[in-house]
N, CA, C, O and the ligand as a Tripos MOL2 file, in Angstrom:
@<TRIPOS>MOLECULE
protein
  237   235    60     0     0
PROTEIN
NO_CHARGES

@<TRIPOS>ATOM
      1 N          24.7210  263.6600   19.2030 N.3       1 MET1
      2 CA         24.5340  263.3220   17.7950 C.3       1 MET1
      3 C          24.7850  261.8310   17.5730 C.2       1 MET1
      4 O          25.7590  261.2670   18.0720 O.2       1 MET1
      5 N          23.8990  261.2200   16.8260 N.am      2 GLN2
      6 CA         24.0200  259.7930   16.5830 C.3       2 GLN2
      7 C          24.7760  259.5310   15.2930 C.2       2 GLN2
      8 O          24.7840  260.3540   14.3770 O.2       2 GLN2
      9 N          25.4110  258.3700   15.2410 N.am      3 ASP3
     10 CA         26.1100  257.9550   14.0360 C.3       3 ASP3
     11 C          25.2020  257.0490   13.2240 C.2       3 ASP3
     12 O          24.5150  256.1890   13.7750 O.2       3 ASP3
     13 N          25.2030  257.2450   11.9210 N.am      4 GLU4
     14 CA         24.4550  256.3670   11.0290 C.3       4 GLU4
     15 C          25.4470  255.6530   10.1220 C.2       4 GLU4
     16 O          26.2030  256.2890    9.3860 O.2       4 GLU4
     17 N          25.4360  254.3370   10.1830 N.am      5 VAL5
     18 CA         26.3930  253.5270    9.4490 C.3       5 VAL5
     19 C          25.6210  252.5130    8.6170 C.2       5 VAL5
     20 O          24.6760  251.8890    9.1010 O.2       5 VAL5
     21 N          26.0260  252.3560    7.3780 N.am      6 GLU6
     22 CA         25.3870  251.3550    6.5330 C.3       6 GLU6
     23 C          26.0770  250.0130    6.7080 C.2       6 GLU6
     24 O          27.3030  249.9150    6.6430 O.2       6 GLU6
     25 N          25.2720  248.9840    6.9310 N.am      7 VAL7
     26 CA         25.7920  247.6330    7.0820 C.3       7 VAL7
     27 C          25.0570  246.7210    6.1160 C.2       7 VAL7
     28 O          23.9400  247.0130    5.6890 O.2       7 VAL7
     29 N          25.7040  245.6090    5.7780 N.am      8 CYS8
     30 CA         25.1190  244.6400    4.8690 C.3       8 CYS8
     31 C          24.6020  243.4630    5.6830 C.2       8 CYS8
     32 O          25.3560  242.8440    6.4340 O.2       8 CYS8
     33 N          23.3280  243.1580    5.5370 N.am      9 CYS9
     34 CA         22.7260  242.0720    6.3050 C.3       9 CYS9
     35 C          23.3290  240.7240    5.8890 C.2       9 CYS9
     36 O          23.3800  240.4160    4.6980 O.2       9 CYS9
     37 N          23.7900  239.9070    6.8710 N.am     10 PRO10
     38 CA         24.3640  238.6000    6.5320 C.3      10 PRO10
     39 C          23.3100  237.5690    6.1380 C.2      10 PRO10
     40 O          23.6540  236.4760    5.6890 O.2      10 PRO10
     41 N          22.0510  237.9010    6.2990 N.am     11 TYR11
     42 CA         20.9750  236.9730    5.9230 C.3      11 TYR11
     43 C          20.4170  237.2930    4.5410 C.2      11 TYR11
     44 O          20.4150  236.4380    3.6560 O.2      11 TYR11
     45 N          19.9450  238.5220    4.3570 N.am     12 CYS12
     46 CA         19.2400  238.8510    3.1190 C.3      12 CYS12
     47 C          20.0900  239.6780    2.1580 C.2      12 CYS12
     48 O          19.6970  239.8810    1.0090 O.2      12 CYS12
     49 N          21.2600  240.1630    2.6150 N.am     13 GLY13
     50 CA         22.1650  240.8840    1.7380 C.3      13 GLY13
     51 C          21.7850  242.3220    1.4850 C.2      13 GLY13
     52 O          22.4640  243.0150    0.7270 O.2      13 GLY13
     53 N          20.7090  242.7880    2.1040 N.am     14 GLU14
     54 CA         20.3110  244.1790    1.9350 C.3      14 GLU14
     55 C          21.2530  245.1050    2.7010 C.2      14 GLU14
     56 O          21.7830  244.7350    3.7480 O.2      14 GLU14
     57 N          21.4550  246.3010    2.1760 N.am     15 THR15
     58 CA         22.1990  247.3280    2.9000 C.3      15 THR15
     59 C          21.2120  248.1210    3.7440 C.2      15 THR15
     60 O          20.2350  248.6710    3.2350 O.2      15 THR15
     61 N          21.4860  248.1680    5.0390 N.am     16 VAL16
     62 CA         20.5760  248.7970    5.9810 C.3      16 VAL16
     63 C          21.3470  249.8400    6.7820 C.2      16 VAL16
     64 O          22.4530  249.5710    7.2530 O.2      16 VAL16
     65 N          20.7720  251.0160    6.9360 N.am     17 ALA17
     66 CA         21.3880  252.0700    7.7410 C.3      17 ALA17
     67 C          21.0850  251.8140    9.2060 C.2      17 ALA17
     68 O          19.9250  251.7130    9.6070 O.2      17 ALA17
     69 N          22.1380  251.7110    9.9950 N.am     18 LEU18
     70 CA         22.0090  251.4390   11.4200 C.3      18 LEU18
     71 C          22.4140  252.6950   12.1790 C.2      18 LEU18
     72 O          23.4980  253.2330   11.9540 O.2      18 LEU18
     73 N          21.5550  253.1640   13.0730 N.am     19 VAL19
     74 CA         21.8350  254.3630   13.8620 C.3      19 VAL19
     75 C          22.2870  253.9330   15.2480 C.2      19 VAL19
     76 O          21.5980  253.1720   15.9280 O.2      19 VAL19
     77 N          23.4470  254.4250   15.6620 N.am     20 ILE20
     78 CA         23.9690  254.0710   16.9800 C.3      20 ILE20
     79 C          24.2720  255.3320   17.7800 C.2      20 ILE20
     80 O          24.6140  256.3750   17.2230 O.2      20 ILE20
     81 N          24.1410  255.2140   19.0760 N.am     21 ASP21
     82 CA         24.4410  256.3260   19.9700 C.3      21 ASP21
     83 C          25.9550  256.5060   20.0950 C.2      21 ASP21
     84 O          26.7120  255.5560   19.8940 O.2      21 ASP21
     85 N          26.3980  257.7240   20.4260 N.am     22 PRO22
     86 CA         27.8410  257.9840   20.5270 C.3      22 PRO22
     87 C          28.5390  257.1030   21.5490 C.2      22 PRO22
     88 O          29.7190  256.7880   21.3910 O.2      22 PRO22
     89 N          27.8300  256.7020   22.5910 N.am     23 GLU23
     90 CA         28.4710  255.8910   23.6280 C.3      23 GLU23
     91 C          28.4030  254.3950   23.3330 C.2      23 GLU23
     92 O          28.9190  253.5830   24.1010 O.2      23 GLU23
     93 N          27.7660  254.0300   22.2190 N.am     24 THR24
     94 CA         27.6380  252.6210   21.8970 C.3      24 THR24
     95 C          28.9660  252.0440   21.4210 C.2      24 THR24
     96 O          29.5950  252.5560   20.4950 O.2      24 THR24
     97 N          29.3740  250.9540   22.0860 N.am     25 SER25
     98 CA         30.5280  250.1980   21.6060 C.3      25 SER25
     99 C          30.3560  248.7760   22.1030 C.2      25 SER25
    100 O          29.4820  248.4980   22.9240 O.2      25 SER25
    101 N          31.1890  247.8800   21.6060 N.am     26 GLY26
    102 CA         31.0610  246.4820   21.9860 C.3      26 GLY26
    103 C          30.0760  245.7650   21.0830 C.2      26 GLY26
    104 O          29.9200  246.1260   19.9170 O.2      26 GLY26
    105 N          29.4170  244.7590   21.6120 N.am     27 THR27
    106 CA         28.5460  243.9150   20.8090 C.3      27 THR27
    107 C          27.1150  244.0050   21.3200 C.2      27 THR27
    108 O          26.8690  243.9860   22.5260 O.2      27 THR27
    109 N          26.1860  244.1040   20.3940 N.am     28 PHE28
    110 CA         24.7730  244.0500   20.7640 C.3      28 PHE28
    111 C          24.0200  243.3120   19.6770 C.2      28 PHE28
    112 O          24.5440  243.0820   18.5860 O.2      28 PHE28
    113 N          22.7860  242.9430   19.9840 N.am     29 VAL29
    114 CA         21.9480  242.2160   19.0290 C.3      29 VAL29
    115 C          20.8770  243.1590   18.5040 C.2      29 VAL29
    116 O          20.2180  243.8700   19.2640 O.2      29 VAL29
    117 N          20.7210  243.1460   17.1810 N.am     30 GLN30
    118 CA         19.7390  244.0130   16.5330 C.3      30 GLN30
    119 C          19.0710  243.2160   15.4320 C.2      30 GLN30
    120 O          19.7430  242.4840   14.7060 O.2      30 GLN30
    121 N          17.7710  243.3450   15.2960 N.am     31 ASP31
    122 CA         17.0690  242.6490   14.2290 C.3      31 ASP31
    123 C          17.1740  243.4330   12.9240 C.2      31 ASP31
    124 O          17.1110  244.6620   12.9160 O.2      31 ASP31
    125 N          17.3320  242.7090   11.8330 N.am     32 CYS32
    126 CA         17.3490  243.3340   10.5080 C.3      32 CYS32
    127 C          16.0000  243.9830   10.2260 C.2      32 CYS32
    128 O          14.9530  243.3870   10.4790 O.2      32 CYS32
    129 N          16.0280  245.2180    9.6960 N.am     33 ASP33
    130 CA         14.7830  245.9010    9.3540 C.3      33 ASP33
    131 C          14.0650  245.2360    8.1940 C.2      33 ASP33
    132 O          12.8480  245.3620    8.0550 O.2      33 ASP33
    133 N          14.8190  244.5250    7.3570 N.am     34 VAL34
    134 CA         14.2500  243.9590    6.1390 C.3      34 VAL34
    135 C          13.7190  242.5510    6.3810 C.2      34 VAL34
    136 O          12.5640  242.2600    6.0710 O.2      34 VAL34
    137 N          14.5670  241.6680    6.9410 N.am     35 CYS35
    138 CA         14.1710  240.2650    7.0660 C.3      35 CYS35
    139 C          13.9460  239.8420    8.5160 C.2      35 CYS35
    140 O          13.5290  238.7090    8.7610 O.2      35 CYS35
    141 N          14.2090  240.7180    9.4790 N.am     36 CYS36
    142 CA         13.9060  240.5030   10.8920 C.3      36 CYS36
    143 C          14.7610  239.4080   11.5480 C.2      36 CYS36
    144 O          14.4530  238.9680   12.6560 O.2      36 CYS36
    145 N          15.8210  238.9700   10.8780 N.am     37 ASN37
    146 CA         16.7230  238.0310   11.5200 C.3      37 ASN37
    147 C          17.6680  238.7740   12.4610 C.2      37 ASN37
    148 O          17.9670  239.9470   12.2360 O.2      37 ASN37
    149 N          18.1420  238.1050   13.5120 N.am     38 PRO38
    150 CA         18.9790  238.7920   14.5060 C.3      38 PRO38
    151 C          20.4340  238.8990   14.0700 C.2      38 PRO38
    152 O          21.0480  237.9190   13.6490 O.2      38 PRO38
    153 N          20.9730  240.1110   14.1810 N.am     39 TRP39
    154 CA         22.3950  240.3500   13.9370 C.3      39 TRP39
    155 C          23.1310  240.4200   15.2670 C.2      39 TRP39
    156 O          22.5880  240.8880   16.2680 O.2      39 TRP39
    157 N          24.3740  239.9490   15.2630 N.am     40 ALA40
    158 CA         25.3140  240.2730   16.3310 C.3      40 ALA40
    159 C          26.1960  241.3920   15.7970 C.2      40 ALA40
    160 O          27.0690  241.1570   14.9610 O.2      40 ALA40
    161 N          25.9680  242.6000   16.2780 N.am     41 VAL41
    162 CA         26.6740  243.7790   15.7850 C.3      41 VAL41
    163 C          27.8260  244.1010   16.7210 C.2      41 VAL41
    164 O          27.6370  244.2300   17.9310 O.2      41 VAL41
    165 N          29.0250  244.2290   16.1530 N.am     42 THR42
    166 CA         30.1920  244.6280   16.9360 C.3      42 THR42
    167 C          30.6180  246.0240   16.5050 C.2      42 THR42
    168 O          30.8580  246.2710   15.3230 O.2      42 THR42
    169 N          30.7100  246.9350   17.4700 N.am     43 VAL43
    170 CA         31.0890  248.3210   17.2040 C.3      43 VAL43
    171 C          32.4810  248.5730   17.7750 C.2      43 VAL43
    172 O          32.7310  248.3710   18.9640 O.2      43 VAL43
    173 N          33.3770  249.0170   16.9040 N.am     44 GLU44
    174 CA         34.6910  249.4690   17.3530 C.3      44 GLU44
    175 C          34.8570  250.9030   16.8930 C.2      44 GLU44
    176 O          34.2530  251.3230   15.9050 O.2      44 GLU44
    177 N          35.6770  251.6520   17.6130 N.am     45 ARG45
    178 CA         35.8790  253.0590   17.2490 C.3      45 ARG45
    179 C          37.3620  253.3720   17.1270 C.2      45 ARG45
    180 O          38.1930  252.8380   17.8630 O.2      45 ARG45
    181 N          37.6770  254.2570   16.1720 N.am     46 ASP46
    182 CA         39.0690  254.6790   16.0380 C.3      46 ASP46
    183 C          39.3470  255.8400   16.9940 C.2      46 ASP46
    184 O          38.4930  256.2160   17.7960 O.2      46 ASP46
    185 N          40.5500  256.4000   16.8960 N.am     47 ALA47
    186 CA         40.9600  257.4430   17.8380 C.3      47 ALA47
    187 C          40.0940  258.6910   17.7370 C.2      47 ALA47
    188 O          39.9920  259.4530   18.6980 O.2      47 ALA47
    189 N          39.4710  258.9060   16.5880 N.am     48 ASP48
    190 CA         38.5920  260.0570   16.4120 C.3      48 ASP48
    191 C          37.1620  259.7700   16.8510 C.2      48 ASP48
    192 O          36.3080  260.6570   16.8350 O.2      48 ASP48
    193 N          36.9080  258.5200   17.2430 N.am     49 GLY49
    194 CA         35.5690  258.1530   17.6550 C.3      49 GLY49
    195 C          34.6790  257.7070   16.5250 C.2      49 GLY49
    196 O          33.4850  257.4780   16.7200 O.2      49 GLY49
    197 N          35.2550  257.5800   15.3340 N.am     50 ASP50
    198 CA         34.4460  257.1020   14.2140 C.3      50 ASP50
    199 C          34.1790  255.6120   14.3600 C.2      50 ASP50
    200 O          35.1030  254.8430   14.6240 O.2      50 ASP50
    201 N          32.9400  255.1960   14.1930 N.am     51 PRO51
    202 CA         32.5960  253.7990   14.4270 C.3      51 PRO51
    203 C          32.8960  252.9070   13.2290 C.2      51 PRO51
    204 O          32.7460  253.3030   12.0740 O.2      51 PRO51
    205 N          33.3200  251.7020   13.5440 N.am     52 TYR52
    206 CA         33.4490  250.6430   12.5440 C.3      52 TYR52
    207 C          32.5610  249.4990   12.9970 C.2      52 TYR52
    208 O          32.7000  249.0090   14.1170 O.2      52 TYR52
    209 N          31.6550  249.0750   12.1400 N.am     53 LEU53
    210 CA         30.7200  248.0380   12.5150 C.3      53 LEU53
    211 C          30.9910  246.7590   11.7310 C.2      53 LEU53
    212 O          31.3080  246.7900   10.5420 O.2      53 LEU53
    213 N          30.8590  245.6510   12.4220 N.am     54 SER54
    214 CA         30.8230  244.3700   11.7310 C.3      54 SER54
    215 C          29.5560  243.6430   12.1750 C.2      54 SER54
    216 O          29.1570  243.7160   13.3370 O.2      54 SER54
    217 N          28.9460  242.9560   11.2470 N.am     55 VAL55
    218 CA         27.6700  242.2990   11.5090 C.3      55 VAL55
    219 C          27.7970  240.8230   11.1770 C.2      55 VAL55
    220 O          28.2140  240.4530   10.0800 O.2      55 VAL55
    221 N          27.4310  239.9860   12.1390 N.am     56 GLU56
    222 CA         27.4280  238.5430   11.9300 C.3      56 GLU56
    223 C          26.0590  237.9940   12.3290 C.2      56 GLU56
    224 O          25.2560  238.6650   12.9780 O.2      56 GLU56
    225 N          25.8300  236.7650   11.9190 N.am     57 ARG57
    226 CA         24.5860  236.1110   12.3160 C.3      57 ARG57
    227 C          24.6250  235.7930   13.8000 C.2      57 ARG57
    228 O          25.5750  235.1770   14.2830 O.2      57 ARG57
    229 N          23.6030  236.2080   14.5190 N.am     58 ALA58
    230 CA         23.4950  235.8740   15.9410 C.3      58 ALA58
    231 C          22.8280  234.5090   16.0640 C.2      58 ALA58
    232 O          21.7310  234.2990   15.5450 O.2      58 ALA58
    233 N          23.4740  233.6090   16.7340 N.am     59 GLN59
    234 CA         22.9130  232.2600   16.8860 C.3      59 GLN59
    235 C          22.6140  231.9930   18.3520 C.2      59 GLN59
    236 O          22.1350  230.9130   18.6970 O.2      59 GLN59
    237 ZN         18.1540  241.0600    6.4810 Zn       60 ZN60
@<TRIPOS>BOND
     1     1     2 1
     2     2     3 1
     3     3     4 2
     4     3     5 am
     5     5     6 1
     6     6     7 1
     7     7     8 2
     8     7     9 am
     9     9    10 1
    10    10    11 1
    11    11    12 2
    12    11    13 am
    13    13    14 1
    14    14    15 1
    15    15    16 2
    16    15    17 am
    17    17    18 1
    18    18    19 1
    19    19    20 2
    20    19    21 am
    21    21    22 1
    22    22    23 1
    23    23    24 2
    24    23    25 am
    25    25    26 1
    26    26    27 1
    27    27    28 2
    28    27    29 am
    29    29    30 1
    30    30    31 1
    31    31    32 2
    32    31    33 am
    33    33    34 1
    34    34    35 1
    35    35    36 2
    36    35    37 am
    37    37    38 1
    38    38    39 1
    39    39    40 2
    40    39    41 am
    41    41    42 1
    42    42    43 1
    43    43    44 2
    44    43    45 am
    45    45    46 1
    46    46    47 1
    47    47    48 2
    48    47    49 am
    49    49    50 1
    50    50    51 1
    51    51    52 2
    52    51    53 am
    53    53    54 1
    54    54    55 1
    55    55    56 2
    56    55    57 am
    57    57    58 1
    58    58    59 1
    59    59    60 2
    60    59    61 am
    61    61    62 1
    62    62    63 1
    63    63    64 2
    64    63    65 am
    65    65    66 1
    66    66    67 1
    67    67    68 2
    68    67    69 am
    69    69    70 1
    70    70    71 1
    71    71    72 2
    72    71    73 am
    73    73    74 1
    74    74    75 1
    75    75    76 2
    76    75    77 am
    77    77    78 1
    78    78    79 1
    79    79    80 2
    80    79    81 am
    81    81    82 1
    82    82    83 1
    83    83    84 2
    84    83    85 am
    85    85    86 1
    86    86    87 1
    87    87    88 2
    88    87    89 am
    89    89    90 1
    90    90    91 1
    91    91    92 2
    92    91    93 am
    93    93    94 1
    94    94    95 1
    95    95    96 2
    96    95    97 am
    97    97    98 1
    98    98    99 1
    99    99   100 2
   100    99   101 am
   101   101   102 1
   102   102   103 1
   103   103   104 2
   104   103   105 am
   105   105   106 1
   106   106   107 1
   107   107   108 2
   108   107   109 am
   109   109   110 1
   110   110   111 1
   111   111   112 2
   112   111   113 am
   113   113   114 1
   114   114   115 1
   115   115   116 2
   116   115   117 am
   117   117   118 1
   118   118   119 1
   119   119   120 2
   120   119   121 am
   121   121   122 1
   122   122   123 1
   123   123   124 2
   124   123   125 am
   125   125   126 1
   126   126   127 1
   127   127   128 2
   128   127   129 am
   129   129   130 1
   130   130   131 1
   131   131   132 2
   132   131   133 am
   133   133   134 1
   134   134   135 1
   135   135   136 2
   136   135   137 am
   137   137   138 1
   138   138   139 1
   139   139   140 2
   140   139   141 am
   141   141   142 1
   142   142   143 1
   143   143   144 2
   144   143   145 am
   145   145   146 1
   146   146   147 1
   147   147   148 2
   148   147   149 am
   149   149   150 1
   150   150   151 1
   151   151   152 2
   152   151   153 am
   153   153   154 1
   154   154   155 1
   155   155   156 2
   156   155   157 am
   157   157   158 1
   158   158   159 1
   159   159   160 2
   160   159   161 am
   161   161   162 1
   162   162   163 1
   163   163   164 2
   164   163   165 am
   165   165   166 1
   166   166   167 1
   167   167   168 2
   168   167   169 am
   169   169   170 1
   170   170   171 1
   171   171   172 2
   172   171   173 am
   173   173   174 1
   174   174   175 1
   175   175   176 2
   176   175   177 am
   177   177   178 1
   178   178   179 1
   179   179   180 2
   180   179   181 am
   181   181   182 1
   182   182   183 1
   183   183   184 2
   184   183   185 am
   185   185   186 1
   186   186   187 1
   187   187   188 2
   188   187   189 am
   189   189   190 1
   190   190   191 1
   191   191   192 2
   192   191   193 am
   193   193   194 1
   194   194   195 1
   195   195   196 2
   196   195   197 am
   197   197   198 1
   198   198   199 1
   199   199   200 2
   200   199   201 am
   201   201   202 1
   202   202   203 1
   203   203   204 2
   204   203   205 am
   205   205   206 1
   206   206   207 1
   207   207   208 2
   208   207   209 am
   209   209   210 1
   210   210   211 1
   211   211   212 2
   212   211   213 am
   213   213   214 1
   214   214   215 1
   215   215   216 2
   216   215   217 am
   217   217   218 1
   218   218   219 1
   219   219   220 2
   220   219   221 am
   221   221   222 1
   222   222   223 1
   223   223   224 2
   224   223   225 am
   225   225   226 1
   226   226   227 1
   227   227   228 2
   228   227   229 am
   229   229   230 1
   230   230   231 1
   231   231   232 2
   232   231   233 am
   233   233   234 1
   234   234   235 1
   235   235   236 2
@<TRIPOS>SUBSTRUCTURE
     1 MET1         2 RESIDUE 1 A MET
     2 GLN2         6 RESIDUE 1 A GLN
     3 ASP3        10 RESIDUE 1 A ASP
     4 GLU4        14 RESIDUE 1 A GLU
     5 VAL5        18 RESIDUE 1 A VAL
     6 GLU6        22 RESIDUE 1 A GLU
     7 VAL7        26 RESIDUE 1 A VAL
     8 CYS8        30 RESIDUE 1 A CYS
     9 CYS9        34 RESIDUE 1 A CYS
    10 PRO10       38 RESIDUE 1 A PRO
    11 TYR11       42 RESIDUE 1 A TYR
    12 CYS12       46 RESIDUE 1 A CYS
    13 GLY13       50 RESIDUE 1 A GLY
    14 GLU14       54 RESIDUE 1 A GLU
    15 THR15       58 RESIDUE 1 A THR
    16 VAL16       62 RESIDUE 1 A VAL
    17 ALA17       66 RESIDUE 1 A ALA
    18 LEU18       70 RESIDUE 1 A LEU
    19 VAL19       74 RESIDUE 1 A VAL
    20 ILE20       78 RESIDUE 1 A ILE
    21 ASP21       82 RESIDUE 1 A ASP
    22 PRO22       86 RESIDUE 1 A PRO
    23 GLU23       90 RESIDUE 1 A GLU
    24 THR24       94 RESIDUE 1 A THR
    25 SER25       98 RESIDUE 1 A SER
    26 GLY26      102 RESIDUE 1 A GLY
    27 THR27      106 RESIDUE 1 A THR
    28 PHE28      110 RESIDUE 1 A PHE
    29 VAL29      114 RESIDUE 1 A VAL
    30 GLN30      118 RESIDUE 1 A GLN
    31 ASP31      122 RESIDUE 1 A ASP
    32 CYS32      126 RESIDUE 1 A CYS
    33 ASP33      130 RESIDUE 1 A ASP
    34 VAL34      134 RESIDUE 1 A VAL
    35 CYS35      138 RESIDUE 1 A CYS
    36 CYS36      142 RESIDUE 1 A CYS
    37 ASN37      146 RESIDUE 1 A ASN
    38 PRO38      150 RESIDUE 1 A PRO
    39 TRP39      154 RESIDUE 1 A TRP
    40 ALA40      158 RESIDUE 1 A ALA
    41 VAL41      162 RESIDUE 1 A VAL
    42 THR42      166 RESIDUE 1 A THR
    43 VAL43      170 RESIDUE 1 A VAL
    44 GLU44      174 RESIDUE 1 A GLU
    45 ARG45      178 RESIDUE 1 A ARG
    46 ASP46      182 RESIDUE 1 A ASP
    47 ALA47      186 RESIDUE 1 A ALA
    48 ASP48      190 RESIDUE 1 A ASP
    49 GLY49      194 RESIDUE 1 A GLY
    50 ASP50      198 RESIDUE 1 A ASP
    51 PRO51      202 RESIDUE 1 A PRO
    52 TYR52      206 RESIDUE 1 A TYR
    53 LEU53      210 RESIDUE 1 A LEU
    54 SER54      214 RESIDUE 1 A SER
    55 VAL55      218 RESIDUE 1 A VAL
    56 GLU56      222 RESIDUE 1 A GLU
    57 ARG57      226 RESIDUE 1 A ARG
    58 ALA58      230 RESIDUE 1 A ALA
    59 GLN59      234 RESIDUE 1 A GLN
    60 ZN60       237 GROUP 0 **** ****
């Protein structure tokens, strides 16, 4: 089962639902669905495995 997390784009400010696999953690680059700019997405998980995402501009 995949996790769906809403994140706020650091470029266009839109809220976008990001789907991640259960084994996904660490940092990856993903393009915004709305403005196509690259995000640096960092995934951390708590003890229950619930994901916490932070999104920054990938340079
Ligand atoms: Zn965007």
